[in-house]
C-alpha positions in Angstrom: 0.0 0.0 0.0 3.0 2.3 0.8 4.3 1.6 -2.7 1.1 2.6 -4.3 1.2 6.0 -2.6 4.8 6.9 -3.6 4.9 5.5 -7.1 2.6 4.6 -9.9 3.6 1.3 -11.6 2.0 0.9 -15.1 2.5 -1.4 -18.1 4.9 0.0 -20.6 5.9 -0.8 -24.2 9.5 0.5 -23.6 12.4 -1.6 -24.8 14.6 -3.5 -22.4 17.4 -0.8 -22.7 14.9 1.9 -21.7 13.9 0.1 -18.6 17.5 -0.7 -17.6 18.6 2.9 -18.0 15.5 4.1 -16.1 16.1 2.0 -13.0 19.9 1.8 -13.4 19.6 -2.0 -12.9 23.0 -2.6 -14.6 24.8 -0.7 -11.8 22.6 -1.3 -8.8 22.1 -5.1 -9.0 24.4 -8.0 -8.7 23.2 -11.6 -8.0 25.5 -14.0 -6.3 25.3 -17.0 -4.1 27.5 -17.3 -1.1 27.9 -19.5 2.0 25.3 -18.9 4.5 27.8 -19.1 7.4 29.5 -16.0 6.2 28.8 -13.3 8.9 28.4 -10.7 6.3 25.3 -12.5 5.0 23.3 -12.4 8.2 20.1 -10.4 7.8 21.1 -7.7 10.5 24.7 -7.4 9.6 24.4 -4.9 6.8 20.9 -3.5 7.2 20.7 -0.6 9.6 18.0 -0.5 12.3 17.0 3.0 11.3 13.3 2.8 10.4 13.7 5.3 7.6 16.5 3.4 6.1 14.5 0.2 6.4 11.6 1.8 4.7 13.8 3.1 1.9 15.2 -0.3 1.2 11.8 -1.9 1.5 10.7 0.5 -1.2 13.7 -0.3 -3.4 13.1 -4.0 -3.0 9.5 -3.7 -3.9 10.5 -1.5 -6.9 12.9 -4.2 -8.1 10.1 -6.8 -7.6 7.8 -4.6 -9.6 10.4 -4.5 -12.4 10.6 -8.3 -12.3 6.9 -8.6 -12.7 6.9 -6.2 -15.6 9.8 -7.5 -17.6 10.1 -11.1 -16.5 13.3 -12.8 -15.4 16.3 -10.4 -15.6 19.2 -11.5 -17.7 21.7 -11.4 -14.9 24.3 -13.9 -14.2 24.5 -16.1 -11.1 27.0 -18.7 -10.0 26.8 -21.6 -7.6 29.7 -21.9 -5.2 30.1 -25.6 -4.2 31.1 -26.4 -0.6 32.7 -29.5 0.7 30.4 -29.5 3.7 27.2 -28.9 1.6 26.3 -25.7 3.4 23.1 -23.9 2.7 23.2 -21.4 -0.2 21.7 -18.0 0.2 20.3 -15.6 -2.5 21.9 -12.2 -2.1 21.2 -8.9 -3.8 23.9 -6.2 -3.6 22.7 -2.6 -4.1 25.4 0.0 -4.1 26.8 0.5 -0.6 24.4 -1.5 1.4 23.3 -5.2 1.2 19.9 -6.7 1.6 19.5 -10.5 2.0 16.3 -11.4 0.2 14.0 -13.9 1.9 14.7 -16.6 -0.6 17.2 -19.5 -0.9 18.7 -21.1 -3.9 17.3 -24.6 -4.0 19.4 -27.1 -6.0 18.3 -30.8 -6.0 20.4 -33.0 -8.2 21.9 -36.5 -8.4 25.0 -37.7 -10.1 23.1 -40.0 -12.5 20.4 -37.6 -13.7 20.9 -34.1 -12.3 18.3 -31.5 -12.9 17.5 -28.0 -11.8 14.0 -26.8 -11.7 13.8 -23.1 -12.3 10.5 -22.8 -10.4 12.1 -24.4 -7.3 15.3 -22.4 -7.7 13.3 -19.1 -7.3 10.6 -20.1 -4.8 9.1 -17.0 -3.1 7.6 -19.2 -0.3 11.0 -20.3 1.0 12.4 -18.4 4.0 15.7 -18.6 5.9 13.9 -20.5 8.7 13.2 -23.6 6.6 16.5 -23.8 4.7 17.3 -27.2 6.3 14.9 -28.8 3.8 16.8 -27.4 0.8 20.2 -29.0 1.4 22.2 -29.6 -1.8 22.4 -33.3 -2.5 25.0 -33.4 -5.3 28.7 -33.1 -5.0 29.0 -32.0 -8.7 26.7 -29.7 -10.6 27.8 -30.9 -14.0 24.8 -32.0 -16.1 25.0 -35.2 -18.1 22.9 -36.3 -21.1 20.6 -39.3 -20.6 22.0 -42.7 -21.9 18.9 -43.3 -24.0 16.6 -41.0 -26.0 13.3 -40.2 -24.4 10.5 -42.0 -26.1 7.6 -39.6 -26.7 5.4 -41.7 -29.0 4.6 -45.4 -29.0 2.0 -45.6 -31.6 2.1 -47.2 -35.1 5.3 -47.2 -37.0 5.9 -44.4 -39.4 5.8 -45.1 -43.1 9.3 -45.2 -44.7 9.0 -43.1 -47.9 12.4 -44.4 -49.0 11.4 -48.1 -48.7 13.7 -50.8 -49.9 10.8 -53.1 -50.6 9.1 -54.0 -53.9 5.5 -55.1 -53.7 3.4 -57.2 -56.1 -0.2 -58.5 -55.9 -0.4 -61.9 -57.6 -3.1 -62.2 -60.4 -5.0 -65.3 -61.4 -2.9 -65.7 -64.6 0.5 -65.3 -63.0 3.2 -68.0 -62.6 6.5 -67.9 -60.6 8.4 -66.6 -63.6 6.1 -63.7 -64.1 6.0 -62.9 -60.3 9.8 -62.8 -59.9 10.1 -60.8 -63.1 7.8 -58.2 -61.6 9.9 -58.2 -58.5 13.1 -57.8 -60.5 14.7 -61.0 -59.2 14.5 -63.6 -62.0 17.9 -65.0 -61.2 17.0 -65.7 -57.6 14.1 -68.0 -58.7 16.5 -70.5 -60.3 18.5 -70.6 -57.1 15.4 -71.0 -54.9 14.1 -73.9 -57.0 17.2 -76.0 -56.2 15.9 -76.3 -52.6 13.0 -78.7 -52.7 11.5 -77.5 -49.4 11.5 -73.8 -50.5 10.4 -74.8 -54.0 7.3 -76.5 -52.6 6.4 -73.5 -50.5 6.7 -71.2 -53.5 3.8 -73.0 -55.1 1.5 -71.3 -52.6 2.9 -68.0 -54.0 0.9 -68.5 -57.2 -2.4 -68.2 -55.5 -4.4 -65.2 -56.8 -4.5 -62.3 -54.4 -1.3 -63.2 -52.6 0.8 -60.2 -51.5 4.5 -60.7 -52.1 7.3 -58.3 -51.1 11.0 -58.5 -52.0 14.1 -56.5 -50.8 17.6 -56.2 -52.2 21.0 -55.9 -50.6 23.7 -53.5 -51.6 24.8 -55.9 -54.4 21.3 -56.0 -55.9 20.6 -59.6 -54.9 17.4 -60.8 -53.3 18.0 -60.5 -49.5 14.5 -61.1 -48.2 11.2 -62.2 -49.6 7.9 -62.2 -47.8 4.5 -63.3 -49.0 1.0 -64.0 -47.6 -2.4 -64.9 -48.9 -4.4 -64.6 -45.7 -2.5 -61.8 -43.8 -2.2 -63.9 -40.7 0.4 -66.4 -41.9 3.5 -65.3 -43.9 6.4 -67.2 -45.5 9.7 -65.4 -45.0 12.8 -66.1 -47.1 16.1 -64.6 -45.9 19.7 -64.7 -47.3 22.3 -65.7 -44.7 25.9 -66.5 -45.5 25.1 -66.9 -49.2 22.2 -69.3 -48.6 18.4 -68.9 -48.5 16.4 -70.0 -45.4 12.7 -70.0 -45.3 10.1 -70.3 -42.4 6.5 -69.5 -41.7 5.8 -66.7 -39.3 2.6 -65.0 -37.9 1.6 -61.4 -37.8 4.2 -60.2 -40.3 1.5 -58.2 -42.0 -1.0 -56.0 -40.0 -4.3 -54.5 -40.8 -5.4 -51.0 -39.8 -8.7 -49.3 -40.1 -8.9 -46.4 -42.6 -11.6 -44.0 -43.4 -12.4 -41.8 -46.4 -15.2 -39.8 -47.9 -15.7 -37.9 -51.1 -18.2 -36.3 -53.5 -18.6 -37.7 -57.0 -17.5 -35.1 -59.5 -15.6 -37.0 -62.3 -16.4 -40.6 -61.6 -16.8 -43.1 -58.8 -13.4 -44.8 -59.2 -11.5 -41.7 -60.2 -12.7 -39.6 -57.2 -12.3 -42.6 -54.9 -8.6 -43.0 -55.8 -8.1 -39.2 -55.1 -8.8 -39.8 -51.4 -6.9 -43.0 -51.1 -9.6 -45.6 -51.7 -8.2 -48.4 -53.9 -10.3 -49.9 -56.7 -10.7 -53.1 -54.8 -12.7 -51.3 -52.1 -14.7 -49.4 -54.7 -15.7 -52.6 -56.3 -16.9 -54.0 -53.0 -19.0 -50.8 -52.5 -20.5 -51.3 -56.0 -21.2 -55.0 -55.3 -22.9 -54.3 -51.9 -25.1 -51.4 -53.1 -25.8 -53.0 -56.5 -29.1 -54.4 -55.1 -30.4 -50.8 -54.4 -28.5 -48.6 -57.0 -28.3 -49.1 -60.7 -24.7 -48.0 -61.2 -25.2 -47.7 -64.9 -28.0 -45.1 -64.8 -28.5 -43.9 -61.2 -25.1 -42.3 -60.3 -25.2 -38.5 -60.4 -22.6 -35.7 -59.9 -23.0 -34.7 -56.3 -23.6 -38.2 -54.9 -21.5 -38.7 -51.7 -19.6 -41.8 -50.6 -18.1 -42.7 -47.3 -16.1 -45.9 -46.5 -14.5 -47.5 -43.5 -12.1 -50.3 -44.6 -8.9 -52.2 -43.8 -5.5 -51.2 -45.1 -2.7 -53.7 -45.0 0.8 -52.7 -43.8 4.2 -54.4 -43.7 7.4 -52.9 -42.3 5.7 -49.5 -42.0 4.6 -49.5 -45.7 1.0 -49.6 -46.9 0.9 -52.5 -49.3 -2.8 -52.8 -50.1 -6.4 -52.8 -48.8 -8.5 -55.7 -47.7 -12.1 -55.6 -46.6 -14.9 -53.0 -46.7 -16.1 -52.7 -43.1 -18.8 -50.0 -43.5 -20.1 -47.7 -46.1 -22.6 -44.9 -46.8 -23.9 -44.0 -50.2 -26.0 -40.8 -50.7 -27.7 -41.3 -54.1 -30.2 -38.7 -55.1 -30.5 -37.6 -51.5 -31.4 -41.2 -50.5 -29.0 -42.4 -47.7 -28.0 -46.0 -47.8 -25.7 -47.7 -45.3 -24.1 -51.1 -44.9 -22.1 -52.9 -42.3 -19.9 -56.0 -42.5 -20.7 -58.8 -40.1 -18.8 -62.0 -39.6 -20.7 -65.0 -38.3 -19.4 -67.6 -35.9 -18.6 -70.0 -38.7 -16.3 -67.4 -40.3 -18.6 -66.4 -43.1 -19.0 -62.6 -43.6 -21.8 -60.7 -45.2 -23.2 -57.1 -45.4 -26.2 -55.9 -43.6 -28.2 -52.8 -43.1 -27.9 -51.1 -39.6 -31.1 -52.8 -38.5 -29.7 -56.2 -39.3 -31.2 -57.1 -42.7 -29.1 -58.4 -45.6 -28.1 -55.9 -48.2 -28.7 -58.3 -51.0 -32.1 -59.7 -52.0 -33.0 -62.9 -50.1 -33.3 -64.8 -53.4 -32.2 -64.6 -57.0 -34.7 -65.6 -59.6 -32.5 -67.8 -61.9 -30.6 -70.8 -60.4 -28.9 -71.6 -63.7 -26.8 -68.9 -65.4 -27.7 -67.9 -69.0 -30.4 -70.6 -69.2 -33.5 -70.5 -71.3 -37.0 -70.9 -69.7 -38.6 -73.8 -71.5 -41.7 -74.0 -69.3 -43.3 -71.4 -67.0 -45.3 -71.8 -63.9 -48.8 -73.0 -65.0 -51.6 -74.4 -62.9 -53.4 -75.8 -66.0 -50.4 -77.2 -68.0 -50.7 -80.5 -69.8 -47.8 -82.8 -68.7 -45.6 -83.7 -71.7 -45.0 -87.3 -70.5 -48.2 -88.2 -68.7 -50.4 -86.4 -71.3 -52.9 -85.1 -68.8 -53.6 -81.8 -67.1 -51.2 -81.5 -64.2 -50.3 -78.3 -62.4 -46.8 -77.2 -63.2 -45.7 -75.8 -59.8 -42.3 -74.5 -61.0 -40.2 -73.1 -63.8 -38.1 -75.2 -66.1 -34.7 -73.9 -67.2 -33.3 -75.7 -70.3 -29.5 -76.2 -70.3 -26.9 -78.8 -71.2 -26.3 -81.8 -69.0 -23.7 -80.9 -66.4 -24.5 -77.2 -66.3 -24.0 -75.9 -62.7 -27.1 -75.3 -60.5 -27.0 -72.6 -57.8 -29.0 -72.3 -54.7 -31.1 -69.1 -54.9 -30.9 -68.2 -51.2 -29.2 -69.0 -47.9 -30.6 -72.0 -46.2 -30.2 -75.6 -45.0 -30.4 -78.8 -47.1 -33.7 -80.4 -46.0 -33.7 -83.2 -48.5 -31.2 -84.7 -51.0 -31.9 -87.8 -53.1 -34.4 -89.3 -55.5 -38.1 -88.2 -55.2 -40.6 -89.8 -57.7 -41.0 -87.9 -61.0 -38.5 -85.2 -59.8 -35.7 -87.6 -60.2 -32.6 -86.5 -58.3 -33.7 -83.6 -56.1 -32.5 -81.1 -53.5 -34.9 -79.3 -51.2 -33.6 -76.3 -49.3 -35.3 -74.7 -46.3 -35.0 -71.0 -45.9 -36.0 -68.6 -43.1 -39.4 -67.0 -42.8 -41.2 -70.1 -44.3 -39.5 -70.1 -47.7 -38.5 -73.3 -49.5 -36.9 -74.0 -52.9 -36.8 -77.3 -54.8 -34.4 -78.3 -57.6 -35.3 -81.4 -59.7 -34.1 -83.6 -62.6 -30.4 -83.3 -61.6 -27.8 -85.4 -63.2 -25.7 -85.5 -60.0 -25.3 -83.7 -56.8 -22.3 -81.6 -55.6 -19.7 -83.9 -54.1 -20.0 -84.0 -50.3 -23.3 -82.3 -50.1 -25.6 -83.9 -47.5 -28.8 -83.3 -45.5 -28.3 -80.6 -42.8 -25.5 -78.7 -44.6 -25.7 -74.9 -44.7 -25.7 -73.4 -48.2 -25.5 -69.8 -49.2 -26.8 -67.9 -52.2 -25.1 -68.8 -55.5 -23.5 -71.9 -54.0 -23.3 -74.9 -56.4 -25.5 -77.7 -55.2 -25.7 -79.9 -58.3 -25.8 -80.2 -62.1 -28.5 -80.2 -64.8 -29.7 -83.6 -66.0 -32.8 -85.4 -67.1 -33.5 -87.8 -64.2 -37.2 -88.5 -63.4 -40.1 -87.8 -65.7 -38.6 -85.5 -68.4 -38.2 -85.2 -72.1 -34.7 -83.6 -72.0 -32.1 -82.1 -69.8 -33.4 -79.2 -67.8 -33.8 -78.0 -64.2 -37.2 -77.9 -62.6 -37.2 -75.1 -60.0 -39.9 -74.5 -57.4 -40.3 -71.5 -55.1 -42.7 -71.9 -52.1 -43.9 -69.8 -49.2 -45.4 -71.7 -46.2 -45.9 -74.8 -48.4 -47.7 -72.9 -51.3 -46.0 -72.9 -54.7 -45.5 -69.5 -56.3 -44.3 -68.3 -59.7 -40.6 -67.5 -59.0 -40.5 -65.2 -62.0 -43.3 -62.9 -60.8 -43.4 -63.3 -57.0 -42.4 -60.4 -54.9 -39.1 -61.5 -53.4 -38.2 -60.3 -49.9 -35.6 -57.6 -49.8 -33.6 -59.6 -47.4 -33.9 -62.0 -44.5 -33.3 -60.7 -41.0 -30.7 -62.1 -38.6 -31.8 -64.5 -36.0 -32.4 -62.9 -32.5 -29.1 -64.2 -31.1 -27.2 -63.1 -34.2 -28.9 -59.7 -34.2 -27.7 -59.0 -30.7 -24.1 -60.0 -31.5 -24.4 -57.9 -34.7 -25.4 -54.8 -32.8 -22.6 -55.2 -30.3 -20.0 -55.4 -33.0 -21.5 -52.8 -35.3 -21.9 -49.9 -32.8 -18.3 -48.6 -33.4 -18.8 -48.6 -37.2 -22.1 -46.8 -36.9 -20.6 -44.1 -34.8 -17.8 -43.6 -37.4 -20.3 -43.3 -40.2 -22.3 -40.8 -38.1 -19.2 -38.6 -37.7 -18.1 -38.9 -41.4 -21.6 -38.2 -42.5 -21.4 -34.7 -41.0 -18.2 -34.0 -42.9 -19.5 -35.2 -46.2 -22.7 -33.2 -45.8 -20.5 -30.2 -45.3 -18.6 -31.0 -48.5 -15.4 -31.8 -46.6 -13.6 -34.7 -48.1 -11.7 -37.1 -45.8 -8.5 -38.6 -47.2 -7.6 -42.2 -46.0 -4.2 -40.9 -44.9 -6.0 -38.5 -42.5 -9.0 -40.5 -41.6 -6.9 -43.6 -40.9 
């Protein structure tokens, strides 16, 4: 309060030199640290008892403190005087002829192994000469040493190496070993690897379509390491050691990471998708999933918006491909469509709407590809063999003997064998009371038996002319609750819902993907594109 009456302290935009010249700090102030047992440092040794003098020095100290608060830490030098008996250190301010011992003590806490000095502790206004016993110096030497190891500040995913030494190739269905090693640039290494029978046998797996293979070279340009995988989980690793190649199977060499991206269609679905880091493989999956609801030949418009959550594959810090579409949103003509990937307990995966219904239609209408309908559903048809009116409860598809027959929907084999005029027949039971029948087969798929689960488009047998028939064809029946219906005209269900126990598991697993789509939806509605490198 006394300070406020005698001086007016205000903020100033003056330079440092102006302040120093004003307060003569360069002549009036000197900061040192001396031994506390020096008699000259005692509080009453140099400060006179005259009240006026005490008041003057109190004012000066407060003035200096005000300068500190205005200009921050003063760039004055200080030194620490070590003492063999580790005496207390005292912070002293020398002002012209008289000396004032400030009520603060230099606090130095350090160890030989990892010494450190905390500036906040070093200038602690709450420390007084009465409690200096707790501030005893603990180090014999104040020399700071660097830590032996670098401090780890991030333990997340490995960074991508832009100067990678690896060459990557995705095996196609038409590739052979010669083509693959030619793409990798190591044709000479193939002839060497083939001389080892064990390695040569393992390389046969490399020819499987979709296999990811990576190769690296040493300083001489020779193949030093080769890694390939066809299921991500298991990988075969070849390494060059002492001039010889050694191979072994290892797990988790490749890893999968979730990635996210969204974009607005401006130039084309595939073109715009690639711009935000979505590979063609993922785009094709999007097309396949939404193909039941969108005609991609006529319905796609400029301004449609696409969002995708998918898996990227990494090896040694490098992105080497993409794997599965996990979730997607397609806004077509302001109609919002969503899909989520769900894996059943038997390992099969399929795509469902957020409420748990399959994206694809529950049934396809034609169980034989590119077949001609030789006889339609007809309640009053005259039987060509029996020559009498007999209801034709199905649709006949004429095809060559041996042509593949597909199941039109997911279900369980209820019957397989011979059944009167139907000849060799398969009956499949579907959910919600649906049933399909396939007659006049020449043979069944090998290994197929009653109780087996089958899925839409699975091969269950082959066209024939068994039973009452005039030629090779498939008799196909479509029934609902035991009543035969015209499969070509019946309203097919959009999809079949998951069973109650599956639906609960689906919801538990899908909640994270739904939340991601909700967040990305806001971005895409605001015309903000998300690149997979950012959204990953």
